[in-house]
N, C-alpha and C positions, 0 to 999 in steps of 0.2 A: 328282915323277913327271911325265914328259912323254911325249906320244905318240911312237911309234917313227918312225924315219926312213922306213921303208916306208910307213907311214900318211900321213906328211906329203907323200909324192909324189903322192897322189891327192886328188880332190875328190868331194863328194857328187854323185850322179847328178842332173843338171839336169832330166831328164824326170820323174823321181819327185818332184822339188821342185815343179815346176809343177802336177803332179797333186794334191799335198798342198795347195798354195795354192788351187786351184780348190775343193777339198772344204771348206776353211775358209770361203771366201766363200759357197759355197752353203749351208752350215750357218747362216751369218749372215743368210741371206735375200736375198743379192745375186743378181740375174738374170744370172749369168755362164754362158757356153757354153764348156765345156772341150774343146779340140781337141788336147790334149797327150798323152792316154793312148795307149799302144801296145798295146791289147788289143781283141779283137772285142767288140761290144756285145751279142751274143746269147749264150745260155746253152750250157753243155756239153750235147751230145746225150743224150737220155734213156738210150739203151742203154749209154753209157759210165758215166753216173751209177749205173745199176743194177748194173753190174759192180763199182763201188766199194762199193756198199751190200752186195752179196753177199760181197765179200771181208771186210767187217767181221763179217757174220753167220757166215761160215765160220771165223772166228778167225785170219785172215791179218793179224795185228796184231803180229807178232814181228819181230825183226831178220831181214834177208835178207842174201844175199851183198853184200859192200861195194859193188860196182859193178853191181848189178842181178840180179834173179832169172833163172834159166835160161829160164823161160817168156817173160819180157819180152825177153831177148836173142834168143830164137828168133823172136819177133814182129818185132823190129827187123831181124833178118836177112831175114825174109820181105819186109818193107817195102822194104829196099834192093834186093833182087832184083826185086821186082815193079815198083817205081817208077823205079829207076835202073840196072838191069842190073848191079848190083855184088854180088859174093859176099863175105860176111864170116862167119866162124865165131865162136863165143861168145868165144874169147880175143881177138878183134879188135873187140869191142864194149864200150863204156863207157856206163853209165847214171848220170845225175847229177841233181842237184836244180835243173833248169832249164838253159837254154842258156848263161846267164851262168856257171854253175858249170862247164860243159864247157870254156868258154874259160879260166876261171881255172885249172882243173886242168892244162890243156895248157900254158899259159904258165909257171905256177909250176914245173911238173915239168921244163921244158926250158931255161928262160932263165937265163943268167948275166950278170953285169955286163959291159956292152959289146956284148952281142948286140942285133941290130937286127931290128925287125919292120916290114915295109912295110904301111902302113895307108892305103888310098885314102880321100880326103876328097871329099865329105862321108862321115862314118863314124858308126856306132853309138857312142854316147857312152862305152860301157864298154871299147871296144877299147884306146885309148891308156892309160887308167888302169890296166887290168889288166896291161898290158905294163910300165908304170912300177912298179907294185907289185912285180912279179916281178923287178925289177932291170934290165929291158931298156930299149931306146931305141926309141920309135916314130918311124918315118920316113914323113912324110906325102907323098902324091902327090895333088895337087889335080886334080879333074876337074869342070869347071864345067858350067853349063847348055848351053853351046855344043857340048859333046861328050856331051850327055845323061847327065852325071854318071857316066861310065864311063872308066876309065883305058885308055890305048893300050899296045900292046906296046912302043913306043919309050919311053914313060914308065916302064914297068916295068923295062926293060933299064937305063935310066939310074939307077934307084934302087937296084939291086942292088950290094952291095959284098961283100968277103970276110967281113964281120961279119954279113951278113944270115942270119937263122935261119928266119924265117917270112915269108910274105906272106898277108894276109887277103883272101879274095874272098867278098863278101856279095852274093848274087843270088837273088831280088829283094832290093833294098837297103832297109834302114832307115838313113837317113831319106828316101830319094828315090823308092823304088819302082822304080828302074831295074834291068833284068835283062840279063845277058849272053846273047847268042845262042850257039848251038853254034859258029858260025864265030869269034865273038869269043873264046870260051873256048879254042878250038884255037890261036888266034894268041897268046894269053897263055901257053898251055901250051908252045908252041914255044920261047918265051923261057926258061921255067923248065926245060925239058929240057936247056938248055945250062949250067945252074947247079945241079949235083946236090947242093950243100950247102944249098939252100933248100927248106924244107918249106912245104906249103900248108894253111891252115886255111880250109876251104870251109864257109861259114855259109849253110845252105840252109833256114833256119827258115821262110821264106815261100814255100816250093816250090809249095804248092797254091793260092796266091792269085795267079793269073795271068789276063791279059785278052787279048782280040782274037786268040784261038787261038795265042798265043805258046807255043812248045814249050820246056819246061824241060829243061835238061841240067845236070849237075854235072861239074866238071873231071876227076875220076878216071874218069868214064864216057867222056868224049870224048877223053881223053889217057891211055890205059892205061899208058904209060910212067911216069906220075906216081902211079899207084895206091899204091905202097909208101911214098911220102912225102907222102901227103895224108890229113889227118884230115877226114872228111866228117861235119859236125855238123848236127844237126837237133833236132826235139823235137815235143812235142804241144801246146805252148802256143797257137800262132796258128791253125793250120789246124783244130784240134779244139776251139777255144775252151776251153782248159784252162790258162790262165795261172796260176791259183791252185793247180793240182795240182802244179806244179813238177817236171816231168819233161823233161829234155833227154837227148840221147844222141849218140854218135858212133861211126863205124867207122874203124879205122886199123891201123897196124902193131902186132903183139902186144907188142913191147917198150914202145911208147908207152902202150898201154892198161894194161899192168902198172904202169908208172910212175905213171899217173894214179890207179890203184886204190890204190897205196901212199900217195899223198898223201891221198886221200879217206879212207883207213882211219884217218888221224890228224886228220881235220877233221870232216866231217859224218857219216862212216860212210854207211850205205845211204840211198838216197832212200826216201821214205815208202812203206811196203809196200802201203797201200791205193791210193795213186796209181799204183803200178806195176801192180797188178791191173787198174785201170781203163784204163791205157795199153795193156795187151794187147788189151782189147776194142776200143779206138780203132783200133789198127793192123791188126787182123785182121778187124774187122767190116765192115759195108756202108760203102763209101767214096763212095756216090753223092751224099751231101749236100755234099761238098766242091765240086763244080761249081756247085751251087745257091748256095752261099755266095759263090763267086767271081763269079758273075753279079750278085749283089746288090752286092758291092763295086765291080764295074765300072760299074754304074749310078751309084753314088755318086761314083766317080772322075770320070765324065763331067760330072756336075752341078757338082762343085767346080772342076774345071779350067776349064770353060766360064765360070763366074761369076768366078773369080779373074782370068782373062785379060781380063775386062771392067773390072777395077778399075784406076784410073789409076795408072800407074807400075809395074805388076806384070806379070811374065812367069812363066807356070807351064807347064813342060814336061809332056807326057803320059806318065805312067809305065806300065811294062809289068806291074807287079805290086805286091804288098803292099797296105797301105791307108794310104799316106802320099803327100802331094805336097810339093814343096819349091820354092815360088815364090821367084823372085829379084826384088829391088826396088831395084837400085842407083839408079834414077831418083828414088827418094824420099829418099835420103840428102842431108842439107843443107836439107831443107824444114822448115817450122815448123808446130807444132800450133796449134789454135785458142787454147790457153792461153799460147802464146808460147815453148814449148820447142822446141829444135832437135833434129831427128832426125839424130844423128851416127853411130849404129851400129844394127845390127839389134836389139840388146837394147833400145835406146831405142824402136824401132818397136813391138816386142811389148809393152813396158811401156805405151806409148800405147794400143795395142789393148785391153789389159786394163783400163786406167783409164777410157778414154773410150767404148770400144765394148763393153766387157764380154765380150770374146772372148779366150780363152787359147790361145796357141800357144807354140812353143819356138824361141828365137832360133837362127839359123844358126851363130853362134859356138860353140855347144855341140857342133856336129857338124863343126866345122873348116872351114867355108866360108861366108863372108859376102859381101854382105848378103843374107840369105834367112831363111826360117823353115820349120819343119816343122809341117805340119798333118796330124793323123790324121782320116780321114773314117769312122772306125768308130763312127758314131752315126746317128741317124735322118735321113731326107731332110729332114724339117721343120726340125730343128735346124741341119742343114748349110746349108739355104737361108737361114735367118735369120742364121746366122753370116757367111756370105759377103756377104749384103746389108749387114750392119754393117761388114764390112771394106771393101766398096765405098764406103760413106758416109765411113768414116774416112780412106781414101785421098783421096777427093775434097775433104775438108776441109783437107788440108795445103796450105800456101802457100809 
């Protein structure tokens, strides 16, 4: 017995791998600072937890509709109208077990062999692997630090072929934190309007983590002509600190939502009933804490960007959102560590950081653009200061 060809096309998530490695080291008593995890470090708000507890006490522990309860679909429709000016009915909304599940359902339900999906790089690690698993072909469009990690309309135009089925737009981005402005989205939308065979997967998971008065918009909102062929994906994981509750959702065309539900009916079935009840509270309750959390992340962003830009050989752009930075360090490639090892790749560099500085980050190669690394600043100011000090020292020790 051998693994399937579909399974052989993908690899384990490198971000989850580094998180597991850090946990192992910490359990062994090693003073390692983990900056690889992609989740907020604060707890789920109490009013959301209480809604989950109430759901258990009220006996809401049975199967629900395959792709979400009517109550949660209504709450999601309210959220899209309130936050994005988008109108969706229940048959246009899919509820899934996390944002990754939303992506998986959409790609597996629509891709055939030879279909292409445009994936801007740097990219979230799951995008290309899910496309490959579904039998499609990821087409990478590189956007480096010089263009603030955002693709241009000209790059998008050049990447589209008759085989293109989807383009993925992630704003704010994991791994860079870069966010597209309304004008930038309209410019990309103008290209897509000329290619009616291309669908848009808009990953808005970090919508509420924005800085410096940046105004969030999503492409179906600013380009109404693309509404019918955009799947606007979001979830409760990041903004509401509900990563473990596993609720993602999306709004899109009824036929696509129905296709995703068909797939889900034969895979996971419904998302957790208790998590769905808690998500209703999250989306319909007081949203004021979201700005407080964003302000906290902005302070941490400023701390990390300032310290990393003081590290020898490192350049760190200032992101508009999320809780990641993506420093570039081409100037360090070819240098030698104190133990005599050559830094030939960004994987060599993050290995050096882990071994010598006891700081864990994720290599840029995992996100499709090197030499760089992703750092999550979803941890305390004290740990971030110590980690960045260690990085500065490690960079300075290279020769």
